[in-house]
Every structure is written in structure tokens, then in C-alpha cells.
C-alpha positions in Angstrom: 32.6 -94.2 16.6 31.4 -95.8 13.4 29.4 -92.7 12.1 27.3 -90.2 13.5 23.6 -89.8 12.4 23.6 -85.9 12.6 21.6 -83.1 11.2 21.8 -82.0 7.6 24.2 -79.2 7.4 22.9 -75.4 5.8 19.0 -76.1 6.9 17.4 -74.8 9.7 18.1 -76.8 13.0 17.1 -75.3 16.2 13.7 -75.2 17.7 13.1 -71.7 18.0 14.0 -71.2 14.3 10.8 -73.4 13.7 8.6 -72.0 15.8 9.4 -67.9 14.7 9.4 -69.5 10.8 6.7 -71.4 8.6 6.7 -75.1 9.2 10.0 -77.3 7.9 9.3 -77.9 4.3 11.7 -80.3 2.3 13.0 -83.5 3.4 15.7 -82.3 5.3 14.1 -79.3 7.1 11.8 -81.9 8.6 14.6 -84.7 9.4 16.5 -81.5 11.1 13.3 -80.7 12.9 12.3 -84.2 14.7 16.3 -84.6 15.2 16.2 -81.3 16.8 13.4 -82.2 18.7 14.5 -85.7 19.9 17.2 -84.0 20.9 15.9 -81.3 23.1 13.6 -84.7 24.8 17.1 -86.5 25.1 19.2 -83.4 27.1 16.2 -82.3 29.7 15.5 -86.0 30.7 19.4 -86.5 31.7 19.2 -83.1 33.2 16.1 -84.5 35.5 18.3 -87.5 36.1 21.0 -85.4 37.1 19.0 -83.4 39.1 17.8 -86.5 41.0 20.8 -88.7 41.1 24.1 -86.8 42.1 26.2 -89.9 41.0 25.5 -89.0 37.6 26.6 -85.3 38.0 29.8 -86.3 39.8 30.2 -90.1 38.8 33.2 -91.6 40.8 36.3 -93.3 39.2 34.5 -96.4 38.7 35.4 -99.1 35.6 33.4 -98.3 32.5 30.7 -101.3 32.9 30.1 -100.3 36.4 29.3 -96.8 35.4 27.3 -98.4 32.7 25.2 -100.4 34.8 24.6 -97.3 37.4 23.3 -95.3 34.7 21.0 -98.5 33.6 19.9 -98.5 37.3 18.7 -94.8 37.5 16.9 -95.2 34.3 15.1 -97.8 35.3 14.5 -96.2 38.6 13.0 -92.9 36.8 10.7 -95.2 34.4 9.5 -96.8 37.5 9.0 -93.8 39.1 7.2 -92.3 36.1 5.1 -95.1 35.6 3.9 -95.3 39.3 4.0 -92.0 41.2 1.0 -89.7 41.2 3.7 -86.8 40.8 7.3 -86.5 39.9 8.3 -83.1 41.4 12.2 -83.6 39.3 10.4 -84.1 36.2 7.8 -81.7 36.9 10.1 -79.0 37.8 12.0 -79.6 34.3 8.7 -78.5 32.7 9.2 -74.8 34.1 12.2 -75.0 31.4 11.3 -74.2 27.7 12.4 -76.6 25.4 14.0 -74.1 23.3 16.3 -73.0 25.7 17.7 -76.2 26.1 21.0 -76.9 23.3 20.3 -73.2 21.7 24.1 -72.9 22.1 25.1 -76.1 20.2 26.9 -75.0 17.1 26.1 -77.6 14.9 28.7 -76.9 12.1 31.3 -77.4 14.9 29.3 -81.0 15.7 30.0 -81.5 12.2 33.4 -81.3 12.2 33.6 -83.3 15.6 32.3 -86.4 14.2 32.6 -88.4 11.2 29.1 -88.3 9.7 30.2 -87.9 5.9 30.3 -91.7 4.9 27.8 -92.8 2.7 26.5 -95.3 4.5 25.0 -92.5 7.1 24.2 -90.1 4.7 22.1 -93.1 3.2 20.8 -94.0 6.4 19.9 -90.1 7.0 18.0 -89.5 3.6 16.1 -93.3 3.9 14.9 -91.4 7.5 13.5 -88.2 5.8 12.1 -89.5 3.3 10.1 -91.9 5.7 9.4 -88.8 7.6 7.9 -86.9 4.7 5.8 -89.8 3.8 4.3 -90.1 7.4 3.3 -86.4 7.3 1.5 -86.9 3.7 
């Protein structure tokens, strides 16, 4: 892995922290809030896919390129259903799960130690994105 664009250390990160307190202030908190929100959506979507397609829960020991094709095929089917179905019972059921429950137990400090996100390139990219988010909110 070349780098990891994780949240800023030492700043609020989890969505419940933002819901209980004030709105994000400063570019680091704004970035962390958006990062946490996107992560929640991604985790929820993967949860829906795993409920719908058993093959994603227990991926057979296929070659990696075949596993990638299976994931892409299920994403395509999911997007088709979302666009063309009147109701999507799997997706609707996931609405019952509060987004703040997803990923609450993730230890951001531990996650930082698992990835090499301290590179200057990643830090510069994170800062550019954070500055852009701050400018967009003004």
C-alpha cells in the first residue's frame, strides 16, 4: 500500500462525537467529519451487499482476479436494483441501523499504526482536501 488517507490524529472523528457536541471547527475537524461520514456510508453499503449476496460473506477460494470480478458484478447488480426497483428491502432494512452504530468501535490511533499514512505526500493531499472542504463551506 502506497499510502493511507486516514483521519487527522487527536481530533474528533466518530459521528456521535459531532452529534453530541458542536459543529466541526477548523479544517482538521471538518476533514475528519467528512471522512467519518463517507466511511459510514461505505460500511453500510458493504453490509447491504453481504446480506444480499452470500458469496461476499464467504468468498470461495477463487483466484484474486475472479474475486474482484464477483465484487464488481454484485456492485453492478446493486446499482441496477437501486435505480430500477420500486423498493429495495435489503437497503431499506439497513436504514434501521443508525449510522452512528457503524464503526463506533474503530480505534483511530490503532488504525494509524497499521498504515503508513505519515508520508509527506499523503499529508499534503489530506491538507489540500481539508482546505478545499473549508473553502466550500464558507
